[in-house]
C-alpha positions in Angstrom: 27.6 -24.7 19.8 27.9 -25.4 16.1 28.2 -22.8 13.5 24.7 -23.3 12.0 23.2 -23.1 15.5 25.1 -19.8 16.2 23.9 -18.4 12.9 20.2 -19.3 13.8 20.7 -17.7 17.2 22.1 -14.5 15.7 19.2 -14.4 13.2 16.7 -14.7 16.0 18.5 -11.9 17.9 18.4 -9.6 14.9 14.6 -10.1 14.7 13.7 -10.1 18.4 15.8 -7.1 19.6 14.2 -4.6 17.2 10.7 -6.0 18.0 11.3 -5.7 21.7 12.6 -2.2 21.4 9.5 -1.3 19.3 7.2 -2.7 22.0 9.2 -0.8 24.6 8.8 2.4 22.6 5.0 1.9 22.4 4.8 1.3 26.2 6.7 4.4 27.0 4.6 6.5 24.6 1.4 5.2 26.2 2.8 5.9 29.7 3.7 9.4 28.7 0.3 9.9 27.2 -1.5 8.7 30.4 0.8 10.9 32.5 -0.1 13.9 30.5 -3.8 13.1 30.7 -3.5 12.9 34.5 -1.6 16.2 34.7 -4.1 18.1 32.7 -7.1 19.2 34.7 -9.6 18.9 31.8 -10.2 15.3 31.0 -12.0 16.3 27.8 -8.9 18.1 26.5 -6.6 15.0 26.6 -8.6 11.9 27.4 -6.6 9.1 29.1 -5.6 5.8 27.5 -8.4 3.7 29.0 -11.0 6.2 27.8 -9.6 6.2 24.3 -9.3 2.4 24.3 -13.0 2.1 25.3 -14.0 4.5 22.5 -11.9 2.6 20.1 -13.6 -0.6 21.1 -17.0 1.0 20.5 -15.9 2.1 17.0 -14.6 -1.3 16.1 -17.9 -2.9 17.0 -19.9 -0.7 14.7 -20.5 -1.8 11.1 -20.6 1.8 9.9 -17.0 2.2 11.0 -15.8 -0.7 8.8 -17.8 0.7 5.9 -16.1 4.1 6.3 -12.7 2.5 6.6 -13.3 0.5 3.4 -14.5 3.7 1.6 -11.3 5.5 2.7 -9.1 2.6 1.5 -11.0 2.3 -1.7 -10.6 6.0 -2.5 -6.9 5.8 -1.8 -6.4 2.6 -3.7 -8.3 3.7 -6.8 -6.5 7.0 -6.9 -3.1 5.3 -6.4 -3.8 2.9 -9.3 -5.0 5.7 -11.7 -2.1 8.0 -10.7 0.3 5.2 -11.4 -1.1 4.5 -14.8 -1.1 8.2 -15.8 2.1 9.0 -14.0 4.2 6.1 -15.4 2.9 6.8 -19.0 3.7 10.5 -18.7 7.1 9.7 -17.2 8.0 7.3 -19.9 6.9 9.8 -22.6 8.9 12.7 -21.0 11.9 10.4 -20.5 12.0 9.1 -24.0 11.0 12.0 -26.1 12.9 15.3 -26.2 9.8 17.0 -27.8 7.5 15.8 -24.9 10.1 16.9 -22.4 10.4 20.4 -23.8 6.6 20.7 -24.2 5.8 19.6 -20.7 8.7 20.9 -18.7 7.2 24.3 -17.9 3.8 22.8 -17.1 5.2 20.1 -14.8 7.5 22.5 -13.0 4.5 24.8 -12.5 2.2 22.1 -11.1 4.8 20.3 -9.0 5.1 22.8 -6.1 1.4 23.2 -5.8 0.1 21.3 -2.8 -2.9 19.0 -3.5 -4.8 20.8 -0.7 -4.8 24.0 -2.7 -7.0 22.6 -5.4 -9.5 21.2 -2.9 -11.9 24.1 -3.3 -11.8 23.8 -7.1 -12.4 20.0 -6.8 -15.3 20.6 -4.5 -16.8 23.2 -6.8 -16.7 20.8 -9.8 -17.3 17.4 -8.2 -18.9 18.2 -4.9 -18.3 16.3 -1.6 -18.1 12.9 -3.3 -15.8 10.0 -3.5 -14.9 11.0 -7.0 -13.6 14.3 -5.5 -11.4 12.3 -3.1 -10.1 10.1 -6.0 -9.2 13.2 -7.9 -7.4 14.8 -5.0 -5.4 11.6 -4.5 -4.4 11.5 -8.2 -3.3 15.1 -8.2 -1.3 14.5 -5.0 0.8 11.6 -6.2 0.7 11.6 -10.0 3.4 14.2 -10.6 5.9 12.7 -8.2 5.4 9.3 -9.9 5.9 10.9 -13.3 9.0 12.7 -12.3 10.6 9.6 -10.7 9.7 7.5 -13.7 11.2 10.1 -16.1 14.4 10.1 -14.0 14.5 6.3 -14.1 14.0 6.2 -17.9 16.8 8.8 -18.4 19.1 6.7 -16.2 19.0 3.7 -18.5 22.4 3.1 -20.1 22.2 4.3 -23.8 24.6 1.5 -24.7 22.0 -1.0 -23.8 19.4 0.8 -25.9 21.7 1.0 -28.9 22.6 -2.7 -28.5 18.9 -3.6 -28.5 18.5 -1.6 -31.7 21.4 -3.3 -33.3 19.7 -6.6 -32.6 16.7 -5.5 -34.5 14.3 -4.8 -31.6 11.5 -2.5 -32.4 10.6 0.6 -30.3 7.9 -1.2 -28.3 10.2 -4.1 -27.6 13.0 -1.8 -26.4 10.6 -0.1 -24.1 9.3 -3.3 -22.7 12.6 -5.2 -22.4 15.2 -2.5 -21.8 13.8 0.8 -20.7 11.0 -0.2 -18.2 13.1 -2.9 -16.5 16.0 -0.4 -16.2 13.7 2.2 -14.7 11.8 -0.2 -12.5 13.6 0.6 -9.2 12.8 4.3 -9.6 9.1 3.4 -10.4 8.9 0.9 -7.5 10.3 3.6 -5.1 7.8 6.2 -6.3 4.9 3.8 -5.9 6.0 2.8 -2.4 6.5 6.5 -1.3 3.1 7.5 -2.8 1.1 4.7 -1.1 0.8 6.3 2.4 0.3 9.8 0.7 -2.8 8.5 -0.9 -4.3 7.6 2.5 -3.4 11.1 3.7 -5.2 12.6 0.7 -8.2 10.4 1.1 -8.5 11.5 4.8 -8.0 15.2 3.9 -10.7 15.0 1.3 -13.1 13.7 4.0 -12.1 16.2 6.7 -12.0 19.4 4.6 -14.1 18.4 1.6 -16.8 16.3 3.0 -16.0 13.2 1.0 -17.2 9.9 2.5 -14.9 8.0 4.8 -13.0 8.2 8.0 -12.0 11.8 7.5 -15.6 13.0 7.4 -16.3 11.0 10.5 -13.3 12.5 12.2 -14.7 16.0 11.5 -18.1 15.1 12.8 -16.5 13.8 16.0 -14.6 17.1 16.3 -17.8 19.2 15.8 -19.6 17.1 18.4 -16.8 17.5 20.9 -16.1 13.8 21.2 -12.4 14.1 21.9 -12.0 10.4 22.8 -13.4 9.4 19.4 -11.0 11.8 17.7 -8.0 10.1 19.4 -9.5 6.7 18.5 -9.8 7.7 14.9 -6.2 9.0 14.9 -5.0 5.6 16.3 -6.9 3.8 13.6 -5.5 6.0 10.8 -2.0 5.5 12.2 -2.4 1.7 12.1 -3.8 1.9 8.6 -0.8 4.0 7.5 1.6 1.4 8.9 -0.2 -1.4 7.1 -0.3 0.5 3.8 3.4 1.2 4.1 4.2 -2.4 5.0 2.2 -3.9 2.2 3.6 -1.5 -0.4 7.2 -2.2 0.7 6.6 -5.9 0.6 4.9 -5.7 -2.8 7.9 -3.7 -4.1 10.4 -6.3 -3.0 8.3 -9.2 -4.3 7.7 -7.6 -7.7 11.3 -6.4 -8.2 13.1 -9.3 -6.5 14.9 -10.1 -9.8 16.7 -6.7 -9.9 20.2 -6.5 -8.7 19.6 -3.7 -6.2 16.8 -5.7 -4.5 18.9 -8.9 -4.5 21.6 -7.1 -2.5 19.1 -6.0 0.1 17.8 -9.5 0.6 
């Protein structure tokens, strides 16, 4: 076998083996789930895999389900975009200005450990059980981590590069666009990727506990009605949505930052 053929075979093995192991893990999980459902006397407490699969099929056939899924993704996406705009701008300001860093340090350190769920009652009081409340909760949940990571990235830029840019006559805005932001881009990309699945969690929590429209609200309604098979179906849907969001954000990060040395090494 020639060297190129061996390399192709090794490449296929590297792809197929993790995929097969992943399928095996899913099969074992489903088997354990069905075994647990058989062992529990009450079928309503832990419905079996076929029952949940049937409930999932019913949900997927309803137009209202797709509308709710779109609403949840819309809340998460809008909150993610707004949090990125505000968080990156705040992080750049804190990272480049000693005055801004000193003025905001106490406030940011005060807000950072506060979970987003804590401000849910206040958000409900002001905005009510609306999509806007869900967007606000998403922004509060991911904006500060994005800002902190952006500030760390800005501060990590080599001062020699900044001084060199100044010596060539670049203005402040040009230095920001051509030196600081490119240098901090891996930090920003990581923050955006990590924040993406969190936005989905916040959107669901806003629906479950705050009454905002979307899958979270439907999950709460199913719980109140005692439709446990629908609850498990919604959990499966949300798990798949989380995987898709994570995969899309990771691929987008690699595509947008493929020019950076750290991402070229990975590829």
